[in-house]
N, C-alpha and C positions, 0 to 999 in steps of 0.2 A: 573471792568469791569464784565459784564456778560458772558454767554456763545455764544453769538452770536453779531455781530457787529450791530450798529445803522442803518448801510447801509442794511443790509441784512435783517432786522425786517421791516424796510421801504419799501425794494422792495417787500417781501411778503405780506406788508400791500397793496402795490400799485395793486398788482395781486387779491388780495381779493375784493378790490373795483371794479376793472374790470370786474370781473366773476360775481358779486353782480348786476352790471348794465347790463352786457350781460343775467343773467338769469331773471331779472326781464323784460326784452324787450321780451325774448323768451318763459318764461314759464317754462323752462327746469332747474330744479335745480341741476342737477347730476354735471357739471362743478364747479359751488361753492361748493358743499357738498365735492367734491374730494381734495377740500385744507385742509381738517381735518384728523387726524390721525384716524386710524381704531378703538382706543379705545377713543377717543375724546369724553369729556361730553360737553353738551350745556345746559344752564339752562335758561328756559325761564320764567318769573314770572308770567304769566298768563298760560301758558300750560305746565310748569313743568320742570322736567330734563330729557335728553334723553342721554343715554350711547351709544356710538360708532357711527361710519359714517353713517352706514346704518338707524339706527334709526333716526338720522338728517335728512339723507335725506327723509326716509318715510313722517316725520313730516312737513318739509318744503315744499316738492312738494305739499302734500295735502293741506296744509294752504294755501299757496299761489296760487294754483287752486281753491280757493273757495271763494266765497264773504265775507266779503269784500277785504282778500288778492290778489284777482284776480284783484282788481281796484287800486291794490297798488303796481306800478312797478319803482319806482324810491326811491333810499337810498342815497342821497347826502350826504356827511360828512362835517358839519360844523366846526370842529375842533377835532384836533387828538393830542395826546402825546405818546411818547415811553420812557417806563422806560427800558432803555437798560440793568439794572443790573438784573432785573425779566426776561426779554423777553416777557414784555405786552407791548400792546396798549391798551390804553383808548381814545376813541372817543365820539362824539355826533353824532348820525346818523339820518337822517330826513326820515320819513317814509312818502313818498308822494303820494296823491292819482293822478289818472288821471285828467285831466283838465275835469271838468263837463260840458265844454262848454262856458263858459263867461271868460276864461282867468284866472280865480281867482286860488290861491294856496292854497290847503288845506294838511296840514301836520301837524305831532306830531313826537315829537324827543323821544330816548331811549340812554340810556347811555351803550355804549358796552364795554366790558372788554375781550379783546383777549389774550390769553397766548401761545406763540410761542414754536413750539416742533422744529424748524430746517427744512432744506430743503424744504422750501416755504410751510411746513405745520404747522395747529394750534391743539393744544392739548384740546383747551377750549375756549367756548365761553358763557359770561353771559350778558344778556340784561335786565336793570333795567329800568324801566317807570312805570309811573302810568296809568293803563287801563281805569279810568275815564276820563282821557285828550283825550284819543284816540278815546272814546264814543263821546264825544263832540266835535271832530274834524269832525268824520264821520258822525254824524246827520246836521252840517253845509254842509258839502260836498253833501250830499242826498239833502237837500233843495237847494243849487245852480244847483244842476245836473236837480231837479224836477221842479224849475222855468224855466231854458231853454227849457226842453221838453214841459213844458205848453205854451210857447210863440210861 
């Protein structure tokens, strides 16, 4: 058995999801970032490694305030599993664009590995995905948005 109970990790992951949803809606990523330890590591395969809560905050706040991040407000979880022995959560996160105006859904997923540190905080996050898939999805979203604007 691991250092933390499955219930504690699951509760912390629920809060992580709630804060991601709130931050995506408000544009303020501080509450979400506050779920990481001061010395947390964030590995993002396109943007690189961020070390420390403040570095994570600066990166996520900037990235999600600029296009195309500013048009990506939702992050529904398709599935997740908890490795209680390690204190990890592994999940599939949909990165969903705003409705382009025609009701269509445009999204691409990443696999996220979260490492729990206790007290509701995370010591590490790694997002694994194919940036080419995001590019293709973004082109389809832009085409749908432009078609709506032209009609």
